[in-house]
PDB file as gemmi writes it, atoms N, CA and C in Angstrom:
CRYST1    1.000    1.000    1.000  90.00  90.00  90.00 P 1                      
ATOM      1  N   MET A   1     -38.404   9.607   9.351  1.00  0.00           N  
ATOM      2  CA  MET A   1     -37.025   9.546   8.931  1.00  0.00           C  
ATOM      3  C   MET A   1     -36.741  10.737   8.032  1.00  0.00           C  
ATOM      4  N   ARG A   2     -35.525  11.305   8.190  1.00  0.00           N  
ATOM      5  CA  ARG A   2     -35.123  12.356   7.276  1.00  0.00           C  
ATOM      6  C   ARG A   2     -33.615  12.420   7.242  1.00  0.00           C  
ATOM      7  N   LEU A   3     -33.079  12.627   6.047  1.00  0.00           N  
ATOM      8  CA  LEU A   3     -31.639  12.790   5.901  1.00  0.00           C  
ATOM      9  C   LEU A   3     -31.304  14.180   6.393  1.00  0.00           C  
ATOM     10  N   ILE A   4     -30.463  14.279   7.431  1.00  0.00           N  
ATOM     11  CA  ILE A   4     -30.211  15.597   7.987  1.00  0.00           C  
ATOM     12  C   ILE A   4     -28.865  16.175   7.617  1.00  0.00           C  
ATOM     13  N   LYS A   5     -27.927  15.354   7.157  1.00  0.00           N  
ATOM     14  CA  LYS A   5     -26.677  15.942   6.678  1.00  0.00           C  
ATOM     15  C   LYS A   5     -25.862  14.909   5.921  1.00  0.00           C  
ATOM     16  N   SER A   6     -25.049  15.393   5.050  1.00  0.00           N  
ATOM     17  CA  SER A   6     -24.033  14.591   4.371  1.00  0.00           C  
ATOM     18  C   SER A   6     -22.892  15.556   4.109  1.00  0.00           C  
ATOM     19  N   VAL A   7     -21.910  15.561   5.005  1.00  0.00           N  
ATOM     20  CA  VAL A   7     -20.885  16.604   4.996  1.00  0.00           C  
ATOM     21  C   VAL A   7     -19.489  16.022   4.911  1.00  0.00           C  
ATOM     22  N   GLY A   8     -18.513  16.908   4.760  1.00  0.00           N  
ATOM     23  CA  GLY A   8     -17.123  16.525   4.837  1.00  0.00           C  
ATOM     24  C   GLY A   8     -16.453  16.272   3.511  1.00  0.00           C  
ATOM     25  N   ASN A   9     -17.098  16.644   2.404  1.00  0.00           N  
ATOM     26  CA  ASN A   9     -16.552  16.299   1.097  1.00  0.00           C  
ATOM     27  C   ASN A   9     -15.418  17.206   0.650  1.00  0.00           C  
ATOM     28  N   ILE A  10     -15.129  18.277   1.363  1.00  0.00           N  
ATOM     29  CA  ILE A  10     -14.053  19.163   0.910  1.00  0.00           C  
ATOM     30  C   ILE A  10     -12.846  19.171   1.844  1.00  0.00           C  
ATOM     31  N   GLU A  11     -12.906  18.497   2.964  1.00  0.00           N  
ATOM     32  CA  GLU A  11     -11.765  18.446   3.866  1.00  0.00           C  
ATOM     33  C   GLU A  11     -10.794  17.378   3.383  1.00  0.00           C  
ATOM     34  N   LEU A  12      -9.519  17.641   3.571  1.00  0.00           N  
ATOM     35  CA  LEU A  12      -8.492  16.674   3.192  1.00  0.00           C  
ATOM     36  C   LEU A  12      -7.991  15.945   4.426  1.00  0.00           C  
ATOM     37  N   ASN A  13      -7.672  14.685   4.251  1.00  0.00           N  
ATOM     38  CA  ASN A  13      -7.008  13.907   5.290  1.00  0.00           C  
ATOM     39  C   ASN A  13      -5.626  13.548   4.797  1.00  0.00           C  
ATOM     40  N   TYR A  14      -4.727  13.296   5.705  1.00  0.00           N  
ATOM     41  CA  TYR A  14      -3.400  12.834   5.303  1.00  0.00           C  
ATOM     42  C   TYR A  14      -3.017  11.636   6.148  1.00  0.00           C  
ATOM     43  N   PHE A  15      -2.226  10.777   5.561  1.00  0.00           N  
ATOM     44  CA  PHE A  15      -1.768   9.564   6.234  1.00  0.00           C  
ATOM     45  C   PHE A  15      -0.484   9.874   6.979  1.00  0.00           C  
ATOM     46  N   SER A  16      -0.504   9.674   8.277  1.00  0.00           N  
ATOM     47  CA  SER A  16       0.671   9.953   9.099  1.00  0.00           C  
ATOM     48  C   SER A  16       0.643   9.035  10.310  1.00  0.00           C  
ATOM     49  N   ASP A  17       1.731   8.376  10.589  1.00  0.00           N  
ATOM     50  CA  ASP A  17       1.852   7.509  11.765  1.00  0.00           C  
ATOM     51  C   ASP A  17       0.799   6.402  11.805  1.00  0.00           C  
ATOM     52  N   GLY A  18       0.411   5.868  10.656  1.00  0.00           N  
ATOM     53  CA  GLY A  18      -0.462   4.708  10.603  1.00  0.00           C  
ATOM     54  C   GLY A  18      -1.944   4.988  10.606  1.00  0.00           C  
ATOM     55  N   GLY A  19      -2.381   6.234  10.693  1.00  0.00           N  
ATOM     56  CA  GLY A  19      -3.813   6.529  10.695  1.00  0.00           C  
ATOM     57  C   GLY A  19      -4.121   7.780   9.914  1.00  0.00           C  
ATOM     58  N   TRP A  20      -5.374   7.945   9.589  1.00  0.00           N  
ATOM     59  CA  TRP A  20      -5.818   9.140   8.858  1.00  0.00           C  
ATOM     60  C   TRP A  20      -6.228  10.198   9.859  1.00  0.00           C  
ATOM     61  N   SER A  21      -5.790  11.424   9.628  1.00  0.00           N  
ATOM     62  CA  SER A  21      -6.116  12.557  10.494  1.00  0.00           C  
ATOM     63  C   SER A  21      -6.650  13.694   9.631  1.00  0.00           C  
ATOM     64  N   ILE A  22      -7.535  14.481  10.206  1.00  0.00           N  
ATOM     65  CA  ILE A  22      -8.065  15.637   9.483  1.00  0.00           C  
ATOM     66  C   ILE A  22      -6.964  16.666   9.332  1.00  0.00           C  
ATOM     67  N   HIS A  23      -6.779  17.142   8.128  1.00  0.00           N  
ATOM     68  CA  HIS A  23      -5.773  18.161   7.848  1.00  0.00           C  
ATOM     69  C   HIS A  23      -6.460  19.523   7.824  1.00  0.00           C  
ATOM     70  N   VAL A  24      -5.922  20.467   8.574  1.00  0.00           N  
ATOM     71  CA  VAL A  24      -6.489  21.815   8.637  1.00  0.00           C  
ATOM     72  C   VAL A  24      -5.585  22.758   7.860  1.00  0.00           C  
ATOM     73  N   GLY A  25      -6.178  23.619   7.049  1.00  0.00           N  
ATOM     74  CA  GLY A  25      -5.400  24.590   6.285  1.00  0.00           C  
ATOM     75  C   GLY A  25      -4.965  24.039   4.944  1.00  0.00           C  
ATOM     76  N   GLU A  26      -4.122  24.800   4.284  1.00  0.00           N  
ATOM     77  CA  GLU A  26      -3.615  24.409   2.964  1.00  0.00           C  
ATOM     78  C   GLU A  26      -2.613  23.270   3.115  1.00  0.00           C  
ATOM     79  N   PRO A  27      -2.809  22.140   2.402  1.00  0.00           N  
ATOM     80  CA  PRO A  27      -1.847  21.037   2.535  1.00  0.00           C  
ATOM     81  C   PRO A  27      -0.498  21.395   1.933  1.00  0.00           C  
ATOM     82  N   LYS A  28       0.554  20.838   2.500  1.00  0.00           N  
ATOM     83  CA  LYS A  28       1.923  21.082   2.018  1.00  0.00           C  
ATOM     84  C   LYS A  28       2.317  20.117   0.908  1.00  0.00           C  
ATOM     85  N   TRP A  29       1.519  19.064   0.690  1.00  0.00           N  
ATOM     86  CA  TRP A  29       1.762  18.070  -0.352  1.00  0.00           C  
ATOM     87  C   TRP A  29       3.145  17.453  -0.230  1.00  0.00           C  
ATOM     88  N   LYS A  30       3.432  16.930   0.950  1.00  0.00           N  
ATOM     89  CA  LYS A  30       4.702  16.256   1.197  1.00  0.00           C  
ATOM     90  C   LYS A  30       4.712  14.896   0.515  1.00  0.00           C  
ATOM     91  N   GLU A  31       5.844  14.527  -0.041  1.00  0.00           N  
ATOM     92  CA  GLU A  31       5.956  13.270  -0.785  1.00  0.00           C  
ATOM     93  C   GLU A  31       5.811  12.042   0.102  1.00  0.00           C  
ATOM     94  N   ASP A  32       6.129  12.153   1.389  1.00  0.00           N  
ATOM     95  CA  ASP A  32       6.048  10.994   2.268  1.00  0.00           C  
ATOM     96  C   ASP A  32       4.678  10.847   2.934  1.00  0.00           C  
ATOM     97  N   HIS A  33       3.683  11.619   2.500  1.00  0.00           N  
ATOM     98  CA  HIS A  33       2.316  11.518   3.006  1.00  0.00           C  
ATOM     99  C   HIS A  33       1.386  11.076   1.875  1.00  0.00           C  
ATOM    100  N   LYS A  34       0.326  10.400   2.248  1.00  0.00           N  
ATOM    101  CA  LYS A  34      -0.736  10.066   1.304  1.00  0.00           C  
ATOM    102  C   LYS A  34      -1.923  10.964   1.633  1.00  0.00           C  
ATOM    103  N   TYR A  35      -2.622  11.401   0.616  1.00  0.00           N  
ATOM    104  CA  TYR A  35      -3.746  12.314   0.811  1.00  0.00           C  
ATOM    105  C   TYR A  35      -5.007  11.715   0.207  1.00  0.00           C  
ATOM    106  N   ARG A  36      -6.148  12.057   0.789  1.00  0.00           N  
ATOM    107  CA  ARG A  36      -7.438  11.645   0.243  1.00  0.00           C  
ATOM    108  C   ARG A  36      -8.494  12.643   0.709  1.00  0.00           C  
ATOM    109  N   LEU A  37      -9.592  12.674   0.013  1.00  0.00           N  
ATOM    110  CA  LEU A  37     -10.709  13.486   0.464  1.00  0.00           C  
ATOM    111  C   LEU A  37     -11.343  12.812   1.670  1.00  0.00           C  
ATOM    112  N   ARG A  38     -11.779  13.597   2.599  1.00  0.00           N  
ATOM    113  CA  ARG A  38     -12.450  13.058   3.774  1.00  0.00           C  
ATOM    114  C   ARG A  38     -13.744  12.390   3.344  1.00  0.00           C  
ATOM    115  N   GLN A  39     -14.032  11.247   3.949  1.00  0.00           N  
ATOM    116  CA  GLN A  39     -15.238  10.513   3.603  1.00  0.00           C  
ATOM    117  C   GLN A  39     -16.471  11.253   4.091  1.00  0.00           C  
ATOM    118  N   ARG A  40     -17.481  11.299   3.235  1.00  0.00           N  
ATOM    119  CA  ARG A  40     -18.738  11.948   3.604  1.00  0.00           C  
ATOM    120  C   ARG A  40     -19.512  11.076   4.582  1.00  0.00           C  
ATOM    121  N   ILE A  41     -20.221  11.727   5.491  1.00  0.00           N  
ATOM    122  CA  ILE A  41     -21.011  11.030   6.497  1.00  0.00           C  
ATOM    123  C   ILE A  41     -22.488  11.322   6.248  1.00  0.00           C  
ATOM    124  N   CYS A  42     -23.291  10.263   6.226  1.00  0.00           N  
ATOM    125  CA  CYS A  42     -24.748  10.389   6.097  1.00  0.00           C  
ATOM    126  C   CYS A  42     -25.349  10.235   7.488  1.00  0.00           C  
ATOM    127  N   SER A  43     -26.369  11.019   7.770  1.00  0.00           N  
ATOM    128  CA  SER A  43     -27.067  10.942   9.055  1.00  0.00           C  
ATOM    129  C   SER A  43     -28.553  10.779   8.810  1.00  0.00           C  
ATOM    130  N   VAL A  44     -29.158   9.901   9.587  1.00  0.00           N  
ATOM    131  CA  VAL A  44     -30.588   9.664   9.504  1.00  0.00           C  
ATOM    132  C   VAL A  44     -31.145   9.800  10.914  1.00  0.00           C  
ATOM    133  N   LYS A  45     -32.179  10.605  11.063  1.00  0.00           N  
ATOM    134  CA  LYS A  45     -32.812  10.774  12.371  1.00  0.00           C  
ATOM    135  C   LYS A  45     -34.104   9.960  12.398  1.00  0.00           C  
ATOM    136  N   VAL A  46     -34.198   9.086  13.392  1.00  0.00           N  
ATOM    137  CA  VAL A  46     -35.395   8.268  13.603  1.00  0.00           C  
ATOM    138  C   VAL A  46     -35.836   8.529  15.032  1.00  0.00           C  
ATOM    139  N   GLY A  47     -36.990   9.164  15.172  1.00  0.00           N  
ATOM    140  CA  GLY A  47     -37.414   9.583  16.503  1.00  0.00           C  
ATOM    141  C   GLY A  47     -36.446  10.619  17.028  1.00  0.00           C  
ATOM    142  N   ASP A  48     -35.922  10.372  18.222  1.00  0.00           N  
ATOM    143  CA  ASP A  48     -34.959  11.297  18.826  1.00  0.00           C  
ATOM    144  C   ASP A  48     -33.511  10.879  18.596  1.00  0.00           C  
ATOM    145  N   LYS A  49     -33.302   9.753  17.933  1.00  0.00           N  
ATOM    146  CA  LYS A  49     -31.942   9.223  17.767  1.00  0.00           C  
ATOM    147  C   LYS A  49     -31.425   9.483  16.357  1.00  0.00           C  
ATOM    148  N   VAL A  50     -30.140   9.846  16.281  1.00  0.00           N  
ATOM    149  CA  VAL A  50     -29.474  10.081  15.000  1.00  0.00           C  
ATOM    150  C   VAL A  50     -28.520   8.918  14.737  1.00  0.00           C  
ATOM    151  N   TYR A  51     -28.623   8.345  13.542  1.00  0.00           N  
ATOM    152  CA  TYR A  51     -27.746   7.264  13.106  1.00  0.00           C  
ATOM    153  C   TYR A  51     -26.833   7.820  12.027  1.00  0.00           C  
ATOM    154  N   GLU A  52     -25.527   7.610  12.177  1.00  0.00           N  
ATOM    155  CA  GLU A  52     -24.561   8.098  11.193  1.00  0.00           C  
ATOM    156  C   GLU A  52     -23.792   6.924  10.609  1.00  0.00           C  
ATOM    157  N   PHE A  53     -23.477   7.052   9.317  1.00  0.00           N  
ATOM    158  CA  PHE A  53     -22.668   6.037   8.647  1.00  0.00           C  
ATOM    159  C   PHE A  53     -21.952   6.679   7.471  1.00  0.00           C  
ATOM    160  N   PRO A  54     -20.772   6.165   7.115  1.00  0.00           N  
ATOM    161  CA  PRO A  54     -20.059   6.700   5.957  1.00  0.00           C  
ATOM    162  C   PRO A  54     -20.876   6.499   4.681  1.00  0.00           C  
ATOM    163  N   GLU A  55     -20.770   7.453   3.782  1.00  0.00           N  
ATOM    164  CA  GLU A  55     -21.489   7.349   2.520  1.00  0.00           C  
ATOM    165  C   GLU A  55     -21.073   6.060   1.800  1.00  0.00           C  
ATOM    166  N   PRO A  56     -22.040   5.337   1.237  1.00  0.00           N  
ATOM    167  CA  PRO A  56     -21.695   4.116   0.494  1.00  0.00           C  
ATOM    168  C   PRO A  56     -20.846   4.428  -0.744  1.00  0.00           C  
ATOM    169  N   VAL A  57     -20.161   3.399  -1.225  1.00  0.00           N  
ATOM    170  CA  VAL A  57     -19.358   3.505  -2.446  1.00  0.00           C  
ATOM    171  C   VAL A  57     -20.278   3.866  -3.605  1.00  0.00           C  
ATOM    172  N   ARG A  58     -19.828   4.755  -4.489  1.00  0.00           N  
ATOM    173  CA  ARG A  58     -20.647   5.217  -5.617  1.00  0.00           C  
ATOM    174  C   ARG A  58     -20.056   4.861  -6.980  1.00  0.00           C  
ATOM    175  N   GLU A  59     -18.853   4.295  -7.009  1.00  0.00           N  
ATOM    176  CA  GLU A  59     -18.194   3.966  -8.273  1.00  0.00           C  
ATOM    177  C   GLU A  59     -17.737   2.519  -8.257  1.00  0.00           C  
ATOM    178  N   ASP A  60     -17.580   1.937  -9.449  1.00  0.00           N  
ATOM    179  CA  ASP A  60     -17.104   0.566  -9.572  1.00  0.00           C  
ATOM    180  C   ASP A  60     -15.788   0.384  -8.824  1.00  0.00           C  
ATOM    181  N   LEU A  61     -15.635  -0.774  -8.232  1.00  0.00           N  
ATOM    182  CA  LEU A  61     -14.371  -1.141  -7.608  1.00  0.00           C  
ATOM    183  C   LEU A  61     -13.519  -1.862  -8.647  1.00  0.00           C  
ATOM    184  N   SER A  62     -12.322  -2.228  -8.262  1.00  0.00           N  
ATOM    185  CA  SER A  62     -11.438  -2.992  -9.144  1.00  0.00           C  
ATOM    186  C   SER A  62     -11.677  -4.483  -8.918  1.00  0.00           C  
ATOM    187  N   LEU A  63     -11.528  -5.245  -9.948  1.00  0.00           N  
ATOM    188  CA  LEU A  63     -11.701  -6.686  -9.878  1.00  0.00           C  
ATOM    189  C   LEU A  63     -10.863  -7.255  -8.739  1.00  0.00           C  
ATOM    190  N   GLY A  64     -11.499  -8.016  -7.869  1.00  0.00           N  
ATOM    191  CA  GLY A  64     -10.808  -8.616  -6.730  1.00  0.00           C  
ATOM    192  C   GLY A  64     -10.835  -7.800  -5.452  1.00  0.00           C  
ATOM    193  N   ASP A  65     -11.313  -6.544  -5.505  1.00  0.00           N  
ATOM    194  CA  ASP A  65     -11.408  -5.729  -4.291  1.00  0.00           C  
ATOM    195  C   ASP A  65     -12.421  -6.343  -3.329  1.00  0.00           C  
ATOM    196  N   VAL A  66     -12.107  -6.316  -2.054  1.00  0.00           N  
ATOM    197  CA  VAL A  66     -13.031  -6.788  -1.019  1.00  0.00           C  
ATOM    198  C   VAL A  66     -13.911  -5.629  -0.581  1.00  0.00           C  
ATOM    199  N   TYR A  67     -15.197  -5.908  -0.407  1.00  0.00           N  
ATOM    200  CA  TYR A  67     -16.117  -4.901   0.117  1.00  0.00           C  
ATOM    201  C   TYR A  67     -17.134  -5.572   1.020  1.00  0.00           C  
ATOM    202  N   TRP A  68     -17.915  -4.740   1.695  1.00  0.00           N  
ATOM    203  CA  TRP A  68     -18.961  -5.218   2.602  1.00  0.00           C  
ATOM    204  C   TRP A  68     -20.290  -4.702   2.095  1.00  0.00           C  
ATOM    205  N   VAL A  69     -21.277  -5.570   2.028  1.00  0.00           N  
ATOM    206  CA  VAL A  69     -22.596  -5.182   1.539  1.00  0.00           C  
ATOM    207  C   VAL A  69     -23.601  -5.275   2.687  1.00  0.00           C  
ATOM    208  N   VAL A  70     -24.523  -4.322   2.715  1.00  0.00           N  
ATOM    209  CA  VAL A  70     -25.583  -4.291   3.708  1.00  0.00           C  
ATOM    210  C   VAL A  70     -26.737  -5.145   3.181  1.00  0.00           C  
ATOM    211  N   ASN A  71     -27.107  -6.164   3.942  1.00  0.00           N  
ATOM    212  CA  ASN A  71     -28.234  -7.025   3.578  1.00  0.00           C  
ATOM    213  C   ASN A  71     -29.302  -6.840   4.638  1.00  0.00           C  
ATOM    214  N   SER A  72     -30.179  -5.867   4.429  1.00  0.00           N  
ATOM    215  CA  SER A  72     -31.182  -5.558   5.445  1.00  0.00           C  
ATOM    216  C   SER A  72     -32.268  -6.628   5.519  1.00  0.00           C  
ATOM    217  N   ARG A  73     -32.470  -7.374   4.445  1.00  0.00           N  
ATOM    218  CA  ARG A  73     -33.479  -8.446   4.468  1.00  0.00           C  
ATOM    219  C   ARG A  73     -33.100  -9.511   5.495  1.00  0.00           C  
ATOM    220  N   ASP A  74     -31.811  -9.872   5.538  1.00  0.00           N  
ATOM    221  CA  ASP A  74     -31.331 -10.887   6.479  1.00  0.00           C  
ATOM    222  C   ASP A  74     -30.679 -10.279   7.717  1.00  0.00           C  
ATOM    223  N   ASN A  75     -30.744  -8.945   7.837  1.00  0.00           N  
ATOM    224  CA  ASN A  75     -30.164  -8.234   8.985  1.00  0.00           C  
ATOM    225  C   ASN A  75     -28.706  -8.609   9.218  1.00  0.00           C  
ATOM    226  N   GLU A  76     -27.911  -8.491   8.164  1.00  0.00           N  
ATOM    227  CA  GLU A  76     -26.497  -8.816   8.270  1.00  0.00           C  
ATOM    228  C   GLU A  76     -25.684  -7.991   7.292  1.00  0.00           C  
ATOM    229  N   VAL A  77     -24.385  -7.968   7.530  1.00  0.00           N  
ATOM    230  CA  VAL A  77     -23.452  -7.442   6.541  1.00  0.00           C  
ATOM    231  C   VAL A  77     -22.631  -8.631   6.060  1.00  0.00           C  
ATOM    232  N   LYS A  78     -22.250  -8.576   4.814  1.00  0.00           N  
ATOM    233  CA  LYS A  78     -21.591  -9.722   4.197  1.00  0.00           C  
ATOM    234  C   LYS A  78     -20.321  -9.263   3.495  1.00  0.00           C  
ATOM    235  N   ARG A  79     -19.235 -10.010   3.674  1.00  0.00           N  
ATOM    236  CA  ARG A  79     -17.967  -9.743   2.987  1.00  0.00           C  
ATOM    237  C   ARG A  79     -18.059 -10.327   1.587  1.00  0.00           C  
ATOM    238  N   VAL A  80     -17.707  -9.507   0.589  1.00  0.00           N  
ATOM    239  CA  VAL A  80     -17.836  -9.907  -0.811  1.00  0.00           C  
ATOM    240  C   VAL A  80     -16.578  -9.474  -1.565  1.00  0.00           C  
ATOM    241  N   VAL A  81     -16.245 -10.194  -2.605  1.00  0.00           N  
ATOM    242  CA  VAL A  81     -15.152  -9.828  -3.498  1.00  0.00           C  
ATOM    243  C   VAL A  81     -15.759  -9.318  -4.808  1.00  0.00           C  
ATOM    244  N   TRP A  82     -15.334  -8.142  -5.246  1.00  0.00           N  
ATOM    245  CA  TRP A  82     -15.848  -7.526  -6.475  1.00  0.00           C  
ATOM    246  C   TRP A  82     -15.489  -8.392  -7.684  1.00  0.00           C  
ATOM    247  N   GLN A  83     -16.532  -8.867  -8.381  1.00  0.00           N  
ATOM    248  CA  GLN A  83     -16.349  -9.687  -9.584  1.00  0.00           C  
ATOM    249  C   GLN A  83     -16.760  -8.935 -10.853  1.00  0.00           C  
ATOM    250  N   ASP A  84     -17.238  -7.692 -10.679  1.00  0.00           N  
ATOM    251  CA  ASP A  84     -17.726  -6.880 -11.794  1.00  0.00           C  
ATOM    252  C   ASP A  84     -18.878  -7.566 -12.509  1.00  0.00           C  
ATOM    253  N   ASP A  85     -19.752  -8.197 -11.718  1.00  0.00           N  
ATOM    254  CA  ASP A  85     -20.898  -8.891 -12.293  1.00  0.00           C  
ATOM    255  C   ASP A  85     -22.194  -8.146 -11.976  1.00  0.00           C  
ATOM    256  N   SER A  86     -23.309  -8.704 -12.393  1.00  0.00           N  
ATOM    257  CA  SER A  86     -24.604  -8.027 -12.224  1.00  0.00           C  
ATOM    258  C   SER A  86     -24.973  -7.856 -10.755  1.00  0.00           C  
ATOM    259  N   VAL A  87     -24.572  -8.780  -9.897  1.00  0.00           N  
ATOM    260  CA  VAL A  87     -24.874  -8.663  -8.468  1.00  0.00           C  
ATOM    261  C   VAL A  87     -24.106  -7.497  -7.862  1.00  0.00           C  
ATOM    262  N   ASP A  88     -22.816  -7.388  -8.173  1.00  0.00           N  
ATOM    263  CA  ASP A  88     -22.023  -6.247  -7.692  1.00  0.00           C  
ATOM    264  C   ASP A  88     -22.668  -4.934  -8.125  1.00  0.00           C  
ATOM    265  N   HIS A  89     -23.054  -4.849  -9.366  1.00  0.00           N  
ATOM    266  CA  HIS A  89     -23.630  -3.606  -9.900  1.00  0.00           C  
ATOM    267  C   HIS A  89     -25.006  -3.312  -9.316  1.00  0.00           C  
ATOM    268  N   LYS A  90     -25.767  -4.355  -8.990  1.00  0.00           N  
ATOM    269  CA  LYS A  90     -27.068  -4.149  -8.341  1.00  0.00           C  
ATOM    270  C   LYS A  90     -26.868  -3.531  -6.969  1.00  0.00           C  
ATOM    271  N   TRP A  91     -25.961  -4.114  -6.158  1.00  0.00           N  
ATOM    272  CA  TRP A  91     -25.711  -3.573  -4.823  1.00  0.00           C  
ATOM    273  C   TRP A  91     -25.134  -2.168  -4.892  1.00  0.00           C  
ATOM    274  N   LEU A  92     -24.278  -1.915  -5.875  1.00  0.00           N  
ATOM    275  CA  LEU A  92     -23.717  -0.579  -6.066  1.00  0.00           C  
ATOM    276  C   LEU A  92     -24.820   0.426  -6.371  1.00  0.00           C  
ATOM    277  N   SER A  93     -25.725   0.053  -7.270  1.00  0.00           N  
ATOM    278  CA  SER A  93     -26.820   0.972  -7.648  1.00  0.00           C  
ATOM    279  C   SER A  93     -27.788   1.216  -6.488  1.00  0.00           C  
ATOM    280  N   TYR A  94     -27.907   0.263  -5.568  1.00  0.00           N  
ATOM    281  CA  TYR A  94     -28.774   0.417  -4.397  1.00  0.00           C  
ATOM    282  C   TYR A  94     -28.090   1.201  -3.270  1.00  0.00           C  
ATOM    283  N   GLY A  95     -26.789   1.488  -3.420  1.00  0.00           N  
ATOM    284  CA  GLY A  95     -26.072   2.226  -2.382  1.00  0.00           C  
ATOM    285  C   GLY A  95     -25.810   1.406  -1.135  1.00  0.00           C  
ATOM    286  N   LEU A  96     -25.473   0.127  -1.299  1.00  0.00           N  
ATOM    287  CA  LEU A  96     -25.301  -0.764  -0.159  1.00  0.00           C  
ATOM    288  C   LEU A  96     -23.869  -1.246   0.048  1.00  0.00           C  
ATOM    289  N   ILE A  97     -22.921  -0.737  -0.731  1.00  0.00           N  
ATOM    290  CA  ILE A  97     -21.535  -1.199  -0.648  1.00  0.00           C  
ATOM    291  C   ILE A  97     -20.690  -0.254   0.209  1.00  0.00           C  
ATOM    292  N   HIS A  98     -19.919  -0.865   1.122  1.00  0.00           N  
ATOM    293  CA  HIS A  98     -18.961  -0.135   1.958  1.00  0.00           C  
ATOM    294  C   HIS A  98     -17.616  -0.836   1.905  1.00  0.00           C  
ATOM    295  N   LEU A  99     -16.561  -0.093   2.191  1.00  0.00           N  
ATOM    296  CA  LEU A  99     -15.213  -0.657   2.141  1.00  0.00           C  
ATOM    297  C   LEU A  99     -14.760  -1.248   3.477  1.00  0.00           C  
ATOM    298  N   THR A 100     -15.540  -1.011   4.537  1.00  0.00           N  
ATOM    299  CA  THR A 100     -15.208  -1.597   5.835  1.00  0.00           C  
ATOM    300  C   THR A 100     -16.442  -2.242   6.445  1.00  0.00           C  
ATOM    301  N   GLN A 101     -16.207  -3.244   7.258  1.00  0.00           N  
ATOM    302  CA  GLN A 101     -17.304  -3.912   7.950  1.00  0.00           C  
ATOM    303  C   GLN A 101     -18.000  -2.934   8.901  1.00  0.00           C  
ATOM    304  N   ALA A 102     -17.230  -2.119   9.586  1.00  0.00           N  
ATOM    305  CA  ALA A 102     -17.808  -1.164  10.545  1.00  0.00           C  
ATOM    306  C   ALA A 102     -18.774  -0.206   9.855  1.00  0.00           C  
ATOM    307  N   ALA A 103     -18.399   0.305   8.690  1.00  0.00           N  
ATOM    308  CA  ALA A 103     -19.278   1.229   7.963  1.00  0.00           C  
ATOM    309  C   ALA A 103     -20.569   0.536   7.550  1.00  0.00           C  
ATOM    310  N   ALA A 104     -20.460  -0.695   7.071  1.00  0.00           N  
ATOM    311  CA  ALA A 104     -21.656  -1.442   6.670  1.00  0.00           C  
ATOM    312  C   ALA A 104     -22.564  -1.718   7.871  1.00  0.00           C  
ATOM    313  N   GLU A 105     -21.972  -2.025   9.017  1.00  0.00           N  
ATOM    314  CA  GLU A 105     -22.775  -2.278  10.213  1.00  0.00           C  
ATOM    315  C   GLU A 105     -23.496  -1.017  10.688  1.00  0.00           C  
ATOM    316  N   GLN A 106     -22.844   0.139  10.570  1.00  0.00           N  
ATOM    317  CA  GLN A 106     -23.498   1.402  10.932  1.00  0.00           C  
ATOM    318  C   GLN A 106     -24.669   1.677   9.994  1.00  0.00           C  
ATOM    319  N   HIS A 107     -24.491   1.412   8.711  1.00  0.00           N  
ATOM    320  CA  HIS A 107     -25.554   1.610   7.716  1.00  0.00           C  
ATOM    321  C   HIS A 107     -26.718   0.667   8.020  1.00  0.00           C  
ATOM    322  N   LEU A 108     -26.406  -0.592   8.328  1.00  0.00           N  
ATOM    323  CA  LEU A 108     -27.441  -1.563   8.669  1.00  0.00           C  
ATOM    324  C   LEU A 108     -28.239  -1.109   9.889  1.00  0.00           C  
ATOM    325  N   ALA A 109     -27.566  -0.596  10.906  1.00  0.00           N  
ATOM    326  CA  ALA A 109     -28.258  -0.117  12.109  1.00  0.00           C  
ATOM    327  C   ALA A 109     -29.242   0.998  11.766  1.00  0.00           C  
ATOM    328  N   ALA A 110     -28.848   1.901  10.866  1.00  0.00           N  
ATOM    329  CA  ALA A 110     -29.746   2.980  10.445  1.00  0.00           C  
ATOM    330  C   ALA A 110     -30.957   2.412   9.701  1.00  0.00           C  
ATOM    331  N   LEU A 111     -30.728   1.458   8.813  1.00  0.00           N  
ATOM    332  CA  LEU A 111     -31.846   0.843   8.074  1.00  0.00           C  
ATOM    333  C   LEU A 111     -32.783   0.085   9.014  1.00  0.00           C  
ATOM    334  N   GLN A 112     -32.228  -0.600   9.992  1.00  0.00           N  
ATOM    335  CA  GLN A 112     -33.062  -1.310  10.963  1.00  0.00           C  
ATOM    336  C   GLN A 112     -33.923  -0.333  11.756  1.00  0.00           C  
ATOM    337  N   ALA A 113     -33.365   0.805  12.116  1.00  0.00           N  
ATOM    338  CA  ALA A 113     -34.130   1.812  12.852  1.00  0.00           C  
ATOM    339  C   ALA A 113     -35.276   2.358  12.005  1.00  0.00           C  
ATOM    340  N   VAL A 114     -34.968   2.637  10.732  1.00  0.00           N  
ATOM    341  CA  VAL A 114     -35.992   3.148   9.817  1.00  0.00           C  
ATOM    342  C   VAL A 114     -37.133   2.130   9.682  1.00  0.00           C  
ATOM    343  N   ASN A 115     -36.769   0.852   9.656  1.00  0.00           N  
ATOM    344  CA  ASN A 115     -37.770  -0.219   9.493  1.00  0.00           C  
ATOM    345  C   ASN A 115     -38.376  -0.674  10.816  1.00  0.00           C  
ATOM    346  N   GLY A 116     -38.058   0.013  11.900  1.00  0.00           N  
ATOM    347  CA  GLY A 116     -38.638  -0.321  13.207  1.00  0.00           C  
ATOM    348  C   GLY A 116     -38.109  -1.606  13.812  1.00  0.00           C  
ATOM    349  N   GLN A 117     -36.879  -1.984  13.464  1.00  0.00           N  
ATOM    350  CA  GLN A 117     -36.307  -3.242  13.947  1.00  0.00           C  
ATOM    351  C   GLN A 117     -35.280  -3.035  15.054  1.00  0.00           C  
ATOM    352  N   VAL A 118     -35.285  -1.878  15.689  1.00  0.00           N  
ATOM    353  CA  VAL A 118     -34.313  -1.608  16.748  1.00  0.00           C  
ATOM    354  C   VAL A 118     -34.956  -1.909  18.082  1.00  0.00           C  
ATOM    355  N   SER A 119     -34.241  -2.704  18.885  1.00  0.00           N  
ATOM    356  CA  SER A 119     -34.757  -2.979  20.215  1.00  0.00           C  
ATOM    357  C   SER A 119     -34.376  -1.847  21.167  1.00  0.00           C  
ATOM    358  N   SER A 120     -35.214  -1.560  22.114  1.00  0.00           N  
ATOM    359  CA  SER A 120     -34.983  -0.450  23.043  1.00  0.00           C  
ATOM    360  C   SER A 120     -33.884  -0.742  24.015  1.00  0.00           C  
TER     361      SER A 120                                                      
END                                                                             
């Protein structure tokens, strides 16, 4: 296993027509658009296969925010509400929190591959 890339931290996305799109060039900063930094992608290569997943959350969430945690011991992802308690902070420090179920499932698939739990 080796981390082969974590990219995309300087590209901007803008909200338009209900979805996020990559913005190319200098943004115009229109008032009717929302802007955010593009989410970083982590890649792990196991054998000949590359597994990609969005970078886990690295900062505290707000009380009541919903997130998804990767539980590799039970081979599942779990929906959780941020309570700002020791469990939330433990998962945050382990890098297991994602804001979408899909991102958490991609992360779980990479961990399963690393641990040899992927079926052919």
